N, C-alpha and C positions, 0 to 999 in steps of 0.2 A: 504494500500500500504506500502510495506516495504521500508526502506531507500535505499536498493539496487535497487528496482524497480524505485523509484523516481530518483536516480542517473542515471539509464539507460535512463529514459525518457528525462532528461535534456541533456544527451549526444546526444541522437537522435535528439533533437530539435536543438542543436548546430551544428550537422552534416548537418541537413537539411538546416540551414541558410548558412553554409559554401558552400553548393552546389547550393545556389541561390533559394532554395525552399521557398515558402511563405505560410503563414497560414492566411486564411480569417476569419474575425470576423465581425459580423453584427454590424451596428452602435448602435443598442439598447443594445448590450452586452458591448460595449465600453463606450458609454455615458449613463450610467445608471442613473436613477432618483437620487440615492444616490450621485453619482459623481456630477451631476448637482446641487443638493441641497447644497453640501459642497463647491462647487467651483465657483458658479455663484449667481446672484441675483434672480434666478428662482428656482422653485420647480421641474420642469420636463423638459425633452427635448422638449416636445410639447410646453410648455410655452416659452422656449428660442426661438424656431423657430418662433412662432407667434410674439414675441416682436422684432425679428430681421427682420420681414417683409417677411418671407418665409412660404410656406404652407407645403413643404416636405423637408426631410433631403437631398434628392438628389439635390434639388435646392440650399440649404444651402451649401452643400459640393462642388458643382461645381462652385459656385460663392460666397464665404463666405463674410460676412459683412466686412467693413473696420476695421482696427486695433482699431480705436477709440471705436467701439462697444465693443470689447473685453476688452479694458482698463477700460471702464465705467461700464461694467456689469459682469465681471468675474475676477478671480485671474490671468488672463493671458494677455499677450500683443498682441497675434495673434492667429488665428485659429490653425496654426501649433503647437504653444505652448500648446494649450488646447488638441489637439489630441495626442501629445507626452505624456502629463501627464496622459491622460485617458488610453493610451496604457500601460504605466508603471503600473498604478493601476490595470489594467486588468491582466497583467502577475503576479503581486504580489498576487492578489486574487486567480488566478488559481493555482499558486504554493502552496499557503497555503491550498487550497482545496485538492490538490493532496497529500500533506503531512498528512492531516487528514482523507483522504479517502472519501472526499465529492465530 
């Protein structure tokens, strides 16, 4: 991908956001094992779910554990903080991939 192509993609993404369009990302793309390993006391999302008392991500997402769980087991204070950091990491990773053509 050329720098011009990349710039055009970023502009389109910004235009989409300005128009209220959203982009869906699966939870396993956002909360990768690498993200979980680097930012929590767990090795995988599955391990985090099990230790928080949930069987599925849907259950975890719809009714996340209390903030104390995140304070004790992650680098974050709340579920929202963890999702925000994972979203930022996702965008950075995707941007780098676009720059390198991956």
